[in-house]
C-alpha positions as CSV (number, residue, x, y, z in Angstrom):
1,M,2.7,-9.6,21.4
2,L,3.1,-8.6,17.3
3,S,6.7,-8.1,16.9
4,A,6.9,-9.8,13.6
5,L,3.9,-9.1,10.7
6,C,3.9,-11.0,7.6
7,V,3.3,-8.4,4.8
8,Y,1.8,-10.1,1.3
9,S,1.9,-7.8,-1.4
10,G,2.0,-7.0,-5.1
11,S,5.4,-6.8,-7.2
12,S,4.0,-4.4,-9.6
13,P,2.8,-1.2,-7.6
14,G,-0.7,-1.2,-9.2
15,S,-2.6,1.5,-10.9
16,K,-3.3,3.9,-8.5
17,S,-0.2,5.6,-6.3
18,S,-2.8,4.8,-3.3
19,Y,-1.7,1.5,-3.4
20,Y,2.5,2.2,-2.7
21,Q,1.8,4.9,-0.6
22,A,0.0,2.7,1.6
23,A,3.1,0.0,1.4
24,E,5.2,3.4,2.1
25,S,2.7,3.7,5.1
26,L,2.4,0.6,6.6
27,G,6.3,-0.2,6.2
28,R,7.2,3.5,8.4
29,V,4.1,2.5,11.2
30,L,5.8,-1.2,11.6
31,A,9.6,0.8,12.3
32,K,8.1,3.5,14.5
33,N,6.2,0.3,16.7
34,Q,9.9,-1.5,16.3
35,I,7.8,-4.2,14.8
36,K,9.9,-6.2,12.6
37,L,8.8,-6.9,8.4
38,I,8.4,-9.9,8.0
39,Y,7.6,-10.2,3.4
40,G,8.5,-11.9,0.7
41,G,12.4,-10.8,-0.2
42,G,11.6,-8.5,-4.2
43,N,13.1,-5.1,-4.7
44,V,10.1,-4.4,-6.7
45,G,6.5,-2.9,-6.7
46,L,4.7,-2.6,-3.0
47,M,7.4,-5.1,-1.5
48,G,9.8,-3.1,-2.4
49,A,8.3,0.0,-1.4
50,I,6.9,-1.4,2.3
51,A,10.7,-2.6,2.8
52,N,12.5,0.7,2.1
53,A,10.4,2.3,3.6
54,S,11.0,0.6,7.0
55,L,14.7,0.4,6.4
56,Q,14.4,4.1,5.7
57,A,12.4,5.0,8.9
58,G,14.9,2.3,11.1
59,G,13.0,-0.8,10.8
60,E,14.4,-4.3,10.9
61,V,13.0,-5.9,7.7
62,V,13.1,-9.7,6.9
63,G,12.8,-10.8,3.6
64,V,12.2,-14.4,2.4
65,I,12.2,-15.6,-1.3
66,T,13.5,-18.3,-3.8
67,E,16.4,-19.3,-5.4
68,H,14.5,-19.0,-8.7
69,L,13.1,-15.2,-8.1
70,M,16.4,-14.4,-6.5
71,Q,17.9,-15.1,-9.9
72,M,15.5,-13.2,-11.9
73,E,17.2,-10.9,-10.0
74,V,14.1,-9.3,-8.1
75,G,16.1,-9.5,-4.6
76,H,16.0,-6.9,-2.4
77,L,19.7,-7.1,-1.3
78,E,19.8,-4.1,1.3
79,V,17.3,-5.7,4.0
80,T,18.8,-6.7,7.7
81,K,18.3,-10.5,7.1
82,L,17.4,-11.8,3.1
83,H,16.2,-15.5,3.2
84,I,17.1,-17.7,0.3
85,T,15.1,-20.9,0.5
86,K,14.9,-23.5,-2.7
87,T,10.7,-23.6,-3.1
88,M,7.7,-21.8,-2.9
89,H,6.5,-23.8,-0.2
90,Q,9.2,-23.6,2.0
91,R,9.3,-19.5,1.7
92,K,5.8,-19.6,2.7
93,M,6.7,-21.8,5.8
94,L,10.0,-19.8,6.8
95,M,7.7,-16.4,6.1
96,A,4.4,-17.8,8.6
97,E,7.1,-18.9,11.4
98,L,8.6,-16.0,11.3
99,S,5.5,-13.8,12.1
100,D,3.0,-13.1,15.0
101,G,0.3,-12.0,11.7
102,F,-0.6,-11.7,8.3
103,V,-1.6,-8.4,6.0
104,A,-2.1,-9.3,2.6
105,M,-1.8,-5.5,0.6
106,P,-3.4,-5.1,-3.2
107,G,-1.7,-7.7,-5.1
108,G,-2.4,-10.9,-7.8
109,I,-3.0,-14.1,-7.9
110,G,0.4,-15.0,-5.3
111,T,-1.0,-12.8,-2.7
112,L,-4.2,-14.3,-2.7
113,E,-2.9,-17.7,-2.4
114,E,-0.4,-17.1,0.4
115,L,-3.6,-14.8,2.5
116,F,-5.7,-17.8,1.6
117,E,-3.3,-20.2,2.8
118,V,-3.0,-18.7,6.3
119,F,-6.3,-17.8,6.7
120,T,-7.1,-21.5,6.4
121,W,-4.1,-22.4,8.5
122,A,-6.4,-20.0,11.0
123,Q,-9.8,-21.5,10.4
124,L,-8.3,-25.1,10.9
125,G,-6.6,-24.0,14.4
126,V,-3.1,-24.8,12.8
127,H,-2.4,-21.2,14.0
128,H,-4.1,-18.4,16.3
129,K,-2.4,-15.7,14.5
130,P,-4.4,-12.6,13.6
131,C,-5.0,-12.2,9.8
132,A,-6.3,-9.0,8.1
133,L,-6.6,-6.8,4.6
134,L,-5.4,-3.5,4.2
135,N,-8.1,-2.1,2.3
136,V,-6.5,0.5,-0.1
137,D,-9.0,2.3,-2.0
138,G,-11.6,-0.8,-1.3
139,F,-9.1,-3.0,-3.5
140,Y,-10.8,-5.9,-1.6
141,D,-14.4,-4.9,-1.6
142,P,-15.0,-7.6,-4.0
143,L,-13.4,-10.2,-2.4
144,L,-14.8,-9.2,0.8
145,A,-18.4,-9.7,-1.2
146,M,-17.6,-13.0,-2.2
147,I,-16.1,-13.9,1.4
148,R,-20.2,-12.4,2.4
149,H,-21.6,-15.1,-0.5
150,M,-19.6,-17.5,1.4
151,V,-21.0,-16.7,4.6
152,E,-24.8,-16.5,2.9
153,Q,-24.6,-20.2,1.2
154,R,-22.9,-21.5,4.2
155,F,-19.4,-22.8,3.1
156,L,-17.5,-20.6,5.6
157,K,-18.9,-19.4,9.3
158,Q,-19.3,-16.3,10.3
159,A,-16.9,-16.9,13.1
160,H,-14.4,-18.2,10.3
161,S,-15.1,-14.7,8.3
162,D,-14.8,-12.5,11.2
163,Y,-11.3,-13.8,12.4
164,L,-9.8,-11.6,8.9
165,L,-9.7,-8.0,9.8
166,V,-9.6,-5.1,7.4
167,E,-9.2,-2.3,7.7
168,T,-8.2,0.6,4.9
169,Q,-5.5,2.5,7.2
170,A,-1.8,1.2,8.4
171,S,-1.9,2.7,12.1
172,R,-5.2,1.4,12.7
173,L,-5.0,-1.9,11.3
174,L,-1.6,-2.1,12.9
175,Q,-3.8,-1.3,16.5
176,R,-6.2,-4.0,15.7
177,L,-3.4,-6.7,15.1
178,Q,-1.7,-5.9,18.4
179,Q,-5.5,-6.2,20.2
180,H,-6.1,-9.4,18.8
181,Q,-7.3,-12.3,21.0
182,P,-6.7,-15.8,19.8
183,A,-10.8,-16.6,19.7
184,P,-11.5,-20.8,20.3
185,V,-11.9,-22.2,17.0
186,P,-15.7,-23.2,15.8
187,K,-15.9,-26.5,14.3
188,L,-16.1,-26.8,10.4
189,T,-19.2,-28.4,10.4
190,N,-22.4,-28.0,12.4
């Protein structure tokens, strides 16, 4: 059952208003479905947009941020609960522990790093939580092409690639996440 969803997203709003609108939409959809938002604890960019939208719609929002980032004054002080960790490793681990699934929205290298860590953990069978991309305006199309290339070059199994859910709309993505049934983890080698 999906009761808490971890969302990775940019600390920037990005170049298109559609990114910001998608973050707000996902925040509202989570609140409407009484799914707790777990996120990086920031009050800027897409992170701030999803948190604010969820809070305004009556949702529960849990931020996880490092002491360093709090000192840079980017922490969101109005969330339901804000965890402050010493290190990025502690931050990512706590976010994963608090969540029943993971979604990456448009973002930068931090967003990709966080997504690929939990996606790798799923591939290795460390967890059986769904991993997904909210592919707003084709933002992740180049990444999806690279993942297909990895499969074609036999560095990634199709079954592992298929573990990553991809949708363009928040409501449809949430439906698929809620329907997720953990599949047996295929062997890494042939």
